[in-house]
N, C-alpha and C positions, 0 to 999 in steps of 0.2 A: 252725474249726468242722465240719471234716469234710465229705465231698461232698456232702451237700444241706445248703442255708443254709435258715434257717429263721426265722421271723419272727412274733412273738404280737403281737396288738392290744388294749387293754382300752383302752375309752371309755365316756364319755355324750353319746354322738351320737345313742342312737335308732336304729329301722329302718326310720323313715316318708321320711326324709329320702335324697337321694344323697350326706353326707358321709361314709360308710365305703366305700361304691364308689369314690369319689377316691382316700382311701389307698390303697385298693387298686390304684385303679388305676396310681396314681405309683410304686408299687414294682412294681409287675410291670413298667412303662417300665426301671427301670430294671436292677432284678432280676429279667427275667422266668422265673426257675430257682428263684425262691426258694419256700417252702412258706411261706403264713399260717394263723397258727390264730389264730380270731378267739376270745377269750377271754368275754366280754362287748360291748356297747354298751347295755347295760339300767342301767348305774351310775345311779342317780339326780341327777338333773343337778347339776354343783359339789357331791357329793358327796366330797371328795376322800377321808376317813374311809374312808367305801364304798370306794370304790375301791381304793387302798391295802393295806387287808384283803381284798380280793377277790385283786388282784396276786402279794401276797404268799402266800399261800395256794394260790394256782395253777402260780406258777413253779416250783417245786421237783419238779413232776409233768408238765412240757414238757423238749422237746428243750434241748440247749444250743440259745443261737440270741441273736436282738434282742428286745428286750421293748420295745413303746412302749405308751406310756399317755398318756391326753387326758382329764385332768376338768382342766377349766382356767380357773376364772371369771376370773382374772388377766390373761388373753390380750387380747396389746398394750400391754400396762402395762411397766411396766420390771424385774419379773419373769425373770430366765434360763430359758432354753430348755437345758438338759442332757442330756449322758452320759454315764454312771454306770457304770466295769466293774465286775465281782466274777468272783470265780473260778467260778464256774457262766453264767456271762451276763452282758449288756452291758443296761444301761434306758435308754431316750431317751422324754424327756417335759419337763413344766413343773418346774422348780424351785420347789414348794411344798410340799414332802413326801411326794408322790404316792411317789415311787419307795422309798423308802431301806426302807421293810421289807421289800416283796421284796430289794432288794441282801442287806441282812442274812439272810434266808432263802436267795441264794443265797453266801454264805461273806464279804460282808462289801469295803464301798468300799474297791476297790483304785485306782482313778483314777476324777477325772472333769474335764469339758472342759466351757466353755459355748458353746455353737453360733453362732460368729458367721463361717465360712466362708463366704463369698459364693456360691462354686461349688459347695457339697453342697446348697442352697439351691434352691427356686422362684425363676425370673426375678422374680417380681415375690411379695415376700411381703403375702397377705394379714393385714390387723394382727389378724383374727378368726377365720384360721383357721388355723392353727401343724400341724395334727395333717396338714393336706395339703399343705402350705408348708417346713413345716420338718421336724417330726418322723418323717415317712415318708420323704423321701429322706435323712436321716441316716442312715434304720435300715437302705434299701438298701443305703446305699455300704457300712457296714457288715457286712454279712451275706457284699457280695461280697469283704471282706477287709481294707478300705481302713483305715488305721491310725487309731484311736480319738483319736489327735493331730492330726491332718490336721481335724479338724472344729471346731478351735478352740481356744482358750490352755486351761492348764489353770487347774481352779480347786481352793482346801484342799476338802477333803473337810468339813473342821470350818466352812466357813460357807455348808455348804448347809442349806437350811431343811430343818426338823424339826417333824411332827407332837407337838402336847402328849403326854404319855405317860396312857394311857385309868387314871382312879382304880380303882383294885385296894386293899381295905385289909384286915388280918383281925379277928374280933370276938369278943366272949367264946364264941360258941357256933355260929360259920361263919365268915364272909365277904360282904363288898361286893362290890359290882364294875361298872364300868360298861356299858351296852349297848355291844355293837362294833357288830354288823353285825344285821340280818332279812332271813332268807334268803326265798326265793321261797316258801316253805312255811308262812311266817310263823313259824321258828325262830329262837329269839332266841339270840344269839353274846354271851356276857359274854367280858368282856376277861381274865378269870382262867385261870390256868393248870389244868389236872385235877388236881395233885397237890394244890390247895384242900379240893378234893370228897370225895377220897378216905378221909379220917378222919372224914366223917359218918356220922351211922345212915341206915337206909332208908327213914324219914318224915322231910319236912324241908317248911321252910318259904320257898319264891321271891317276893318283894314280895309280900307276908302271908298265898300261899295255898298252901293244903297241896300236896304235891307228893311224888313216891317220889325213893329217889336208886336210879337204875337204868342200866343200860349200855344200850339202845334202846327207840324208844316202844313195843313192846308188852308193854314191862314198868310198863306205868301202866294201868289199865282205860282202855274207850274213854270220852273225851269228861276223858280226867282229864290231870293236868300230870307230869313226866316230868323229874328234871333228870338230866344225862347228862355224858360227855366227847365231846365232836362230831369228826371225821374231823380237824383242825386241832389236837385238846390242848387244845382250851380249852373252859372249863364251857359249856354250854347249857341253854336250857329249851323244852322241846318239850310238845305237846301229841297224845297217838294219837287222832287221828282230827279234827285242829282247828292252829288257828292260836295257839301262846302269844301274838304280840305283841297280836293283840287281847284277849285273857283276861285280859291283865296290863296291859294298855294302856300300854306303854313303849314309846319309839321307843332309836332310837341318842342316846348321851348320856345315857340315864337311869340313874339309880344303882339295880343290884338288890340287895337285900340275900338272901342265904341262908342260911338259921339250922337248926340242929338241931331236931325238936319234940321235947318228952319224953315 
């Protein structure tokens, strides 16, 4: 990984408790020279789909390193803790679908292991805080160059849990796509690739409301909707100066039709 070891953290821990600091502390004790990037700790609680999307869209722009993600409603159950290797880095977290879109963004899974080596974990592993006691210490050791195979037994990548594919389907005059995420600004990111938007005309309907087909927010008048291709290459809906999620009254998982207006 070069002279500098990099670790990123993506969680739903929030910022009002000491959970994030505890993970930083564990990493600092084991790998004091590693640099840690906090992607976000404000993933909505237990929203694995949102965490997966945030992680997958961030990792291509991070230094090559170890990426820890913890959005883990199944902590303490029979779900596995895993580390997944890809050409562009290593991902550590729960086996609940959270890591695999990011692994694909980093070139695809090449190896996977289950995190069972007790020498790599906390002396006492809490049933409810694997971020501190399992994932952080494993990530620190990997960042120091320890072999992935030492973390635990190999896992067949075909057995890793995958999230259901989001709905995207073509229609006679456009397409319909599931809301993948809603960002801090209220912009609604759809699961549709930008190629589906390209052939549509300048005037559109998004969830039954008139919208401009644009390239950026200012391509619609203030307060109006614009449908565009966002920085991740996906179709998104925004309001110039407002919140599209509120205007459309949609949330992640809802289906949004985008159609041409005559």
